[in-house]
N, C-alpha and C positions, 0 to 999 in steps of 0.2 A: 126466188132470188134471195140469197143470203144478204146479211148486212156487211159482209166483208168479201173483197175480191183479192185473190192472190194472183200475181202476174209474173210470168217468166218469158224469156225470149232467147232465141239463138238463130243464126243463119242455118239453113238446111241445105243439104244433109249435114248431120252432126259430124264434126271432124274427128271426134274421139268416142269410141264405144263406151268408155267409162262414164260419160256424161249422162247416159240414159238412167242408170240407177240414182244419180243425183236428182234428176228431174222427177223420177218416180217417188223419191223420198219426200219431195215437196208436195207433189200431188196427193200422196197418201196422208201427209200431215194436214193438208187443207181439207181433205175429205173427212178425216177424223174429227176435226174441229167444226165441221159443218159450213166451211167457207166455199164460195164459188172459186173456180180456177180458170185461168185463161192463159194459153200459150200463144205468143205473138211471133209470127215468122218474119218474112221479108217486109211485111207491112209496118214493121217497127218504126220506120222513119217517116211514115206518111203524115204524122201529126206535126212534124217540124215545119217552121217557117221556111219557105224555099231558099231564101237568102242564107239563112243559118245552115240549112242542110248542105248547100253548095259549098259554103266556107269550110265546113267540117268534113266534106266528102272524102278527102284524102286521109283523114284520121278517124276511122270508124269508132274507136274507143270514146273519143270526145262526143261524136254524134250519138252514140248509144247512151252516154251519161245524160245528155239532154233529152233524148227520146223517152227514157224511162220516166222522167218527171212529167212529160206530156201525157203519157198513158196513165200514170197515177192520178194526175189532175182530171183526166177524162173520166176515170172510174168514180171519183167523188162527185163530179158534175152530173154523172148518170144516176146518182142517187145512193151509191154505196156509202155507208157510214165510216168505212175503213178500207184503205187500199194498201196492199203489201207487195213489195217487189223482192224477189230472190233471183240472183244470177243463176244461169244454167249450170254452173259448176259449184253451186251451193248445196251442201249435203246436210240434211237433218238426220242425225244419227241417234238422238235421244228425244223423240217427239214428245214424251210426257213432260219433259223439263223445258221444252221449247215453248214457253208461254209469253206472248208479247206483253209489254208493260201497258198500264192503263193511261199512259201519257198521251198527249194529243199528237205527238210524232216521236219517232225514235230512229236512230242511226245504228249501224253495226259497229262492233268493237274490233279494232285491229291491234293485236299485240304482236309485232313483227320482229322475229328473231333472225339475225344474219351474222355472218362471220365478221369479227372485228378486224382492226388493222394488224393486230398481232395474232396470237393463237386463240384468244378468247372469243366470246360471243357478245354481240350488242343487241339490245332490245329497244324498240321504239313503240310507244303507246299512242295510238292514233284512233281515228274513226274511219269507217268505210261505207260505201254505198252499194255493196253486194246484197245487203239487206236494208230495206227502207220501209218505214211504216208511217202513214199519214191518216189521221182521222178528219172527218168533216169539220170545218171551222178552225183547223190548226193554223197557227200564225207563221209557219215557216216555209211551206211548200212554194207558195207564190213568190216569196222573197228570194228563196234559193234559186228557183227557176229563172226569175228575172235577172238576178245577179250573174248566173252562169251564162245565160244568153247574151247579156251585155258584154261580158268579157270576151266571148267568142266573136261578137261583132266588131269589137275594138281591136282585136288582135290582128297584126299584120305579118307575123312570122309563123314559124312552125310551133304548134302547141305541144307541150309534153302530154303523154297519154293520160295522166291523172289530173290534168289542168283544172277541169271543173268537177271532178269526182272527189277522191280522197284528199287531194291537196287543198282545194277550196273548202271542203267540209271540215277538215281538221283545223284550218285557220279560223273558221267561224266557230267551231265547237270550243276552241281554246279561249275565244273571246267571250262567248255567251253561255258556255256550259250547256250545250244541247243535250237532251235526254238520250241515253244510249241503251240498247238492248245488249247487255253484257254477254248473254248466252249466244249471240249471233257473232261468231268469231271469224277469224281468217288464219289459215295455216300457211306459213312460209315454207319454201323448199327445204331448209334444214329440219324443220319440224316434221314435214312429210317424210323425210329420210328416216327420222327417228321412229315414227309410227310404223314404217315398213320394217325397220330393224327390231321392233319390239321395245323400244325405249332409248333414251339418250339425253344428253345435256340440253339440247335445244328445246325438246319437248318439256322437260322439267322447268326450264327457265320461262317458257311461255305460260305454263300453268301457274307458276309462282307469281308472275306479274299480272295474272288475270283476276279480276274481282270475283268472277264466277266461272266455274268450269263450263266451257262452251258445250251447248247441246246441238249446235249446228255450225257449219263453217264453210266459208269459201275455200276452194281447193287450189286456187292460183293457177288456173288452166293456162293462162297466157305465158307462164314461166315453165310449163311442163313440155319436155321434148316430144316430138311427134312419134318417137319409137318407144314411149314409156307406157303404152296402154296396159300391158300385163301388170306392171308395177303399180299403176294407179288403180287398177281393178282390185289388187290385193289390199291396197290402202283403204279403198272404199269398203270392201268386205270386212276388214278389221274394225273400222269405225262403226259400221252398222252392227257388228256383233258385240263389240266391247266398249264403244264410245271412248271418251277420254277420262282418265282418273288421275288424281294427284298421287 
């Protein structure tokens, strides 16, 4: 047993073929660093309180955001010194540079580029939960899990998909300056378009507003059309071959 467990999950079968090289990149990174690895399938929601699971049943993104916290907490309770979560569409394309910080916990960095109201681009600097790291004895996991669960219990309407994920985390991070793994990024659709095209303004803006060049990133699978497998395969291959460069 290693001192670190890396966890990933997705419903099966996989809806997109390009997710497999993403999963493979995280498995390989975990193996290179001597970490244990676990893929969680449909049992992902088994650790959720039944009431919370039923309340979030119609919104699987919210349920998944809660379930990942339960599995990370279980890993620490089982004796791991560190537990790491990576989404299934998280690609590690520069494994040598993808070195987690020594902080007691860390969130991913989101530098989100999108079209502005006019012709230009807008950028939003936030945090995300496609990458999460928690070490034993950290002060944040229990608080975050309790806060997220309480919000779901109290909610009586439809919850936005990022309700207890990036929205809650960004609000908390803005208040208390949570530690962030800057190299664990997220690529928005305009940035993915530029990677596919070999460069562009959205990619340059994302890199300019990033404290460090991402060495791994979430590829925003929820925003990718079902017929984009060939395009996403090309993007994954380009990132694995060349990474991101300023």
